[in-house]
C-alpha positions as CSV (number, residue, x, y, z in Angstrom):
1,X,135.5,131.6,68.1
2,X,138.9,133.4,68.1
3,X,141.0,132.6,65.1
4,X,143.7,135.0,65.7
5,X,147.2,133.6,65.1
6,X,149.0,133.2,68.4
7,X,152.1,135.6,68.6
8,X,155.5,134.6,69.7
9,X,157.9,137.5,70.5
10,X,161.5,136.6,70.0
11,X,164.1,138.6,71.8
12,X,167.8,138.3,72.1
13,X,171.2,139.2,71.2
14,X,171.3,142.2,68.7
15,X,174.9,141.5,67.8
16,X,174.6,137.8,67.2
17,X,177.7,136.8,65.2
18,X,178.3,133.2,65.7
19,X,177.3,131.3,62.6
20,X,175.9,128.4,64.5
21,X,173.7,130.5,66.7
22,X,172.6,132.4,63.6
23,X,171.6,129.4,61.8
24,X,169.7,128.0,65.0
25,X,167.9,131.5,65.3
26,X,166.9,131.1,61.5
27,X,165.7,127.6,62.2
28,X,163.6,128.9,65.1
29,X,161.9,131.5,62.9
30,X,161.0,128.8,60.2
31,X,159.7,126.4,62.9
32,X,157.5,129.0,64.5
33,X,156.0,129.9,61.1
34,X,155.5,126.1,60.3
35,X,153.5,126.0,63.5
36,X,151.2,128.8,62.5
37,X,152.7,131.4,64.9
38,X,153.0,135.1,64.1
39,X,156.4,136.5,65.0
40,X,157.2,139.7,66.7
41,X,160.8,141.0,67.1
42,X,162.4,144.3,67.8
43,X,163.0,144.6,64.0
44,X,166.7,145.1,64.0
45,X,169.7,142.8,63.7
46,X,171.2,139.8,65.3
47,X,168.7,137.3,66.6
48,X,165.8,139.6,65.4
49,X,167.2,139.5,61.7
50,X,168.0,135.8,61.8
51,X,164.7,134.7,63.3
52,X,162.9,137.0,60.7
53,X,165.0,135.6,57.8
54,X,164.2,132.0,58.8
55,X,160.5,132.9,59.2
56,X,160.3,134.5,55.6
57,X,162.2,131.5,54.1
58,X,159.7,129.0,55.5
59,X,157.3,127.4,52.9
60,X,154.5,128.3,55.3
61,X,155.3,132.0,55.4
62,X,152.7,134.4,54.3
63,X,152.6,138.2,54.1
64,X,152.1,139.8,57.4
65,X,153.4,137.0,59.7
66,X,156.7,138.8,60.7
67,X,156.4,142.1,62.8
68,X,159.3,144.3,63.5
69,X,158.8,146.9,66.3
70,X,161.6,149.4,65.8
71,X,163.0,151.9,68.4
72,X,162.9,154.9,66.1
73,X,160.4,156.6,63.8
74,X,162.5,155.2,60.7
75,X,160.8,152.3,59.3
76,X,164.0,151.9,57.2
77,X,165.8,150.7,60.2
78,X,164.0,147.4,60.2
79,X,165.7,144.4,58.9
80,X,164.6,143.4,55.4
81,X,162.8,140.3,56.4
82,X,160.1,142.1,58.4
83,X,156.5,142.2,56.8
84,X,155.2,144.8,59.1
85,X,157.4,147.5,60.6
86,X,156.0,149.5,63.6
87,X,158.2,152.7,63.9
88,X,157.6,153.5,67.3
89,X,159.8,156.4,68.3
90,X,159.9,154.9,71.8
91,X,163.6,153.9,71.7
92,X,164.1,151.5,74.5
93,X,160.6,151.8,75.8
94,X,159.5,149.8,72.6
95,X,160.4,146.6,74.5
96,X,157.1,147.0,76.2
97,X,155.4,146.7,72.9
98,X,157.4,143.7,71.8
99,X,156.5,141.9,74.9
100,X,152.9,143.1,75.4
101,X,152.0,141.9,71.8
102,X,153.1,138.3,72.8
103,X,151.4,135.1,73.9
104,X,154.8,133.6,74.6
105,X,158.2,135.3,74.8
106,X,161.3,133.4,73.5
107,X,164.8,134.5,74.4
108,X,167.9,133.5,72.6
109,X,170.9,134.8,74.5
110,X,170.9,138.6,74.9
111,X,172.2,141.4,77.1
112,X,170.6,144.1,79.0
113,X,168.0,144.8,76.4
114,X,166.9,141.3,76.5
115,X,167.0,141.3,80.3
116,X,164.5,144.3,80.4
117,X,162.2,142.4,77.9
118,X,162.4,139.3,80.2
119,X,161.5,141.4,83.2
120,X,158.6,143.1,81.4
121,X,157.4,139.7,80.1
122,X,157.4,138.5,83.8
123,X,155.6,141.4,85.0
124,X,152.9,141.1,82.2
125,X,152.6,137.4,82.9
126,X,153.6,136.3,79.7
127,X,155.2,132.6,79.7
128,X,158.9,132.8,78.9
129,X,160.8,130.2,77.0
130,X,164.6,130.3,76.6
131,X,166.7,128.6,73.7
132,X,170.2,127.6,74.9
133,X,172.3,128.6,77.9
134,X,173.8,131.9,76.7
135,X,173.1,135.4,77.6
136,X,170.4,136.5,80.3
137,X,168.0,134.1,78.8
138,X,170.3,131.2,79.9
139,X,171.0,132.6,83.2
140,X,167.5,132.9,84.2
141,X,166.1,129.5,82.7
142,X,164.6,127.4,85.5
143,X,163.9,130.6,87.7
144,X,161.1,132.5,88.9
145,X,162.0,136.2,88.8
146,X,159.8,137.1,92.0
147,X,156.8,135.9,93.9
148,X,154.3,137.4,91.3
149,X,154.5,134.3,89.1
150,X,155.0,130.5,89.9
151,X,155.8,129.2,86.4
152,X,159.6,129.2,86.0
153,X,161.2,130.3,82.9
154,X,161.3,127.4,80.5
155,X,164.9,126.4,79.4
156,X,165.1,124.5,76.2
157,X,168.0,122.8,74.5
158,X,166.9,123.0,70.9
159,X,164.5,124.4,68.4
160,X,162.0,121.7,68.5
161,X,161.8,121.8,72.3
162,X,161.1,125.6,72.2
163,X,158.4,125.2,69.7
164,X,156.7,122.4,71.7
165,X,156.9,124.7,74.8
166,X,155.3,127.5,72.9
167,X,152.5,125.2,71.9
168,X,152.1,124.2,75.4
169,X,152.3,127.6,77.0
170,X,150.5,129.7,74.5
171,X,147.1,129.3,76.4
172,X,148.7,130.4,79.8
173,X,149.0,134.0,78.9
174,X,146.7,136.2,81.1
175,X,146.4,139.9,80.5
176,X,147.9,141.6,83.4
177,X,145.3,144.3,83.7
178,X,146.6,147.4,85.4
179,X,150.4,147.9,84.4
180,X,152.5,146.8,87.4
181,X,149.4,145.7,89.3
182,X,150.9,142.3,90.2
183,X,152.9,144.0,93.1
184,X,149.7,144.5,95.0
185,X,149.4,140.8,95.7
186,X,152.9,140.3,96.8
187,X,153.4,139.6,100.5
188,X,153.8,142.8,102.7
189,X,152.6,145.0,99.7
190,X,149.5,146.0,101.5
191,X,147.3,145.1,98.7
192,X,145.1,142.4,100.2
């Protein structure tokens, strides 16, 4: 029996400044920890920091539940709320690790970095949930990115809806196998 905690990777706006959105991200972190999820982020500021802080402040928090995967070799770059810091030295390529570690990816707003993480999640067949209507997450909610998947990106209006979606979708993760192998099954790709 596998007793591993399920992992939710939270991606989003690294420059989050709106106090209401910061509070919402903190509430998301606390709610995910309360539901026994482990949280992975890119370890830096904005959404990553707010989610990590909320998770750390949750009564259910335990050491090791918040992982920050930072782009440099400097663990000191991570926000202070991360329990475990993975200093990758991979720069933008660290997004692959953030997504690959997950059972579900949750997006909160976000720019081009978030867009890359959403595309990677789609390619790696990770369920995607979006909180709110801002950024790339909001733009892509309700859509399938291409023919390799048939479960649209799930848009959610509030934290409770995100957590419920994560509980529902956590079992839908399938390991993608070969990196990028999904293209082989697309019509006209010559794979089958």
